[in-house]
C-alpha positions, 0 to 999 in steps of 0.5 A: 125596786118597782116591779108591779103595777096595778090599776085603779078605775073610777069608771068615768062617763065620757062626754057624749057617752053613757054609764053602760058604755063606761062600764063596758070600757071598764070591763074591756080595760080589766081584761086587757090589764089581765093580759098585759100582766098588771097585778091588780084591778081596783074599783072605787066607791062614789055616790050620787056623782053623775060623772062616774058609772058605779057606786057598788064595788062588790057588785062590779068586782063580781062581774070583773073577776068573772070576766078575767082569769089571773089578775086580782080584783078589789075595792079601792075602797069600801067606805066601811062606816056606811055599812055593817062589818058583818055584811061586808065580811059576807060579801067578800067571803062570797067573792073569795069563795068564787075567785079564791086568791084573787080578791082584795078588800080595800077599806076607807073611812071617807064618805065617798060623796056629799053629806046628803048621800051619807045621810041616806046611806046611814039612815037609821044607823048608830054609826052616824053618832060615833066613829066605830071604824077601828072596831069595824076593822077588828070585826072584819078580821075576826069574821074572816079568821072565824076568831070571835070569842065569847066576849064579842058582841056576836060570839060565834057568828059565822060570816058565810060561806066558810072558806079557807082563804080570805081577801087581802085587806088594805087600809086606804088613806090620804092622811097620817091617821090612816097610816097610823091605824094600818100600822097599829092593826098590821094591815097593808096600807095604800096612800092616795097620792093622786089626791094631791094631799101633802104628807104621803111620803112621811105617812108611809114612812111612819107606817113602815117604821111603826108597823106591828105584825099581825095575823094578816101580815108579818111585814108592812106592805105599802102602795100608792095610787098615782095619776098617770097619762102616757103617750108616744110623745110628750105633746100627745100626753099633754093633750090627752091630760087636758081632759082630766085637768079640766075635770079635777079643776071643776072638783077643786072649784066645787063644781062637778062636771057631769062627764069627763070632758073631751080634749076639744072641750078642754081646749075651748074652756075659758081658763082664768090665770088662777085656773092655770095656776091650779092646773100647774100645781096639780101637775106636781103630783100627776105623771104625764109624758112618754114611757121613758119619762113616766117610768123614771118618775114612777120609779122615783115615787115608788122609792119615796113610798118604799114600795115595789107596787103602784096603782095607776089611775088614767083618766083620758077621754079617748078610750083607745088612748087610755088603753094605749097608755096602759100598754106603753106602761106595761111594755116600759116595765116589762110586765109578765104579759101573756100576749 
């Protein structure tokens, strides 16, 4: 049964707004999510995108964890092939030391940007020539567990500071490859349902059926990230969703908009018949409607993904309407609010 909701935030810069304003809104939303009873708050990693305000999840996690008190804060995710596993381990052990029991480390293998950004991030690195992602995951586990023996490349190397707990690790993905890897390594798995990539239910089922217990998790633990717009009326939800309709249409057409467009801009856009069809198709995996409609569909998605928790992605131009969407969801699911 679906009992927990978390939030995935990409810090969209709004049309007419600035990056500092977007980051202030991310902070305010994290604090509201903390009060409303959301389980976790994840921030993404994207590079060289004018429409998104952050590119370094670990920096933003430190800020958000310091501005909240009980919600788990984490990465959705760290694009590990760009980096040294040792440095990621040190970053997240330090975060865990500062905020024990509240840090999540979501890991991905996608580039998080265009090839030019990947080249710059991996400049001079051997990772450009070989996929070491599975080995890097094992390295991270070893650093967190302080279990690298004499046969490791760096025997006895400490990822400081040494702390008794570790971040909760997740593998993120939108394909069966990530599910198979998570099952084999005994790591929690989160599927990016909001990407619209087919096969998510089947991938997650494979993960549960083939999960191998590990030092991290005895049992499989899955989650899905879902795009949601919730409002008091269906008409208002549809109106608010038009901003993200246009933004993601631009991405599908290979043209990134420099900001999340307003509802007025979306209404005035000269859509083609093909554009309308692309938007109609995308609504198949997005959830838009009243609290009752959204709750019913989210419960159905949770059942399909065999999970009691979903991450909610809400891209709405008007910030107060975005806050309202999350409040309505919290009320519909009776989250343990401290308000």
